[in-house]
N, C-alpha and C positions, 0 to 999 in steps of 0.2 A: 506486585506483579514481579516476577522473576523475567528476565531477559529472555530464557529459553522458552519462554509461553506456558511454563507449569503453573499451577494455580497456586497461593501461599498457602491455602487453607486447603489440604487433601479431602477433607470432610465434606464439602460442599460439591454434591455431585452435578449440579446445574453448570457450576463454573468449571469444572473438570471437563464435561461432555462438551461444550462449546468451544474448547480450546484444544482438545485433543487432537493429534495430527491424525490423518486418515491414511496409514498404511505406509509410508514412507517418511520417516524422520529424517534420511538422507538428504534430501532435496535443501538447499542452502534457501535463505531467506529473501523472498522476493525484493524487498527493500532493506538494505542493510542499515544498520544502526550505527552511527561511525564511534570509534574508540574516542575521540576529542569531540566536544560539544562545537558545533558550528559557530563562526562570528556572529554577531549581532546583526552585520550589515549584511552578510550571506543568508541568515537564516528571515531577516525583515524582506530582502528581494524574492526569497521564495513564497514567504506568506503574500506578498503583493502579486506576483506571479499566480499563485493559486487561485486567490481571489478574481483578478482578472478573468482566468479561466472560467471558473464559476459563473461570473456575471454573463460570459459569452455562451456558457450552456444554457442559461435562462433564456437570454435572447433567442439561441437555436430553439429551444422549445416553444418560444411564442411566432417565431418565423419559420413557418415549414421547409422552407427550402435549405436551411442550414441546419445539420444535425448536431444538437448538444451533447449526445454522450461522449464524443470525444475529449470535448473539454471540461466534463465531469470527472473523467478518468484521469486526465492530464492535471486538472486541479488536486485531485486526491494524491496523485504522486507526488506533485510539488508539496504539499503539504506534509506527506510522509517525509520527505526529504528535509523538512524545516523542522518536524517533530519527532522526537524520538518514541513519544506516546502515540504519537499517531502510526508511525510507520511500525511499531508493534502489534496495533491495532489491526492494519492492513494485513499481516504476517498472520495474524491469529485467523482472521477470516479466510487468507488465500489456503490455509492447511485444512481447512473444512472441504475444499474442491476436491472431486475426485481427480487421481493420480492422473488420467489423458489430460485434463483440462490443464493440472498444473505444469505439466510438460510442457503444452503448446504455450503456455505464457511465457516460458523460459525459453522457446524458440523463437516467439516473437520479440521478445526483448534483444536478443542478441543479433536480430535482424534489422531492428530499429538503429537510424543513425547515433552514433555514440553509445550504442548498447552494450551490454556486458561483455566480458571476455570469453 
């Protein structure tokens, strides 16, 4: 799989259809893939945080007072930061969203504490 999301085999229409951008290839990726790989300690901390968030999401699913969805999202983002393959998968899935949703995600990301520039 190439970094830009293009399929290795252009003859596979199913693969090309699932990762083709929806009209706006000019938007940057939601989760950037770093140039240099993260250190093992940082990746381990990100994976541990992701697992904790996923466990809290399951607890939120079992206990109706606490919503589990934000924990699932945070866990997926942390996994995306820890693994370039997961980050590329998240970016491919995000490219399938309508443009309005993609723009809204970027606005919310900028509003978040420590969000993008």
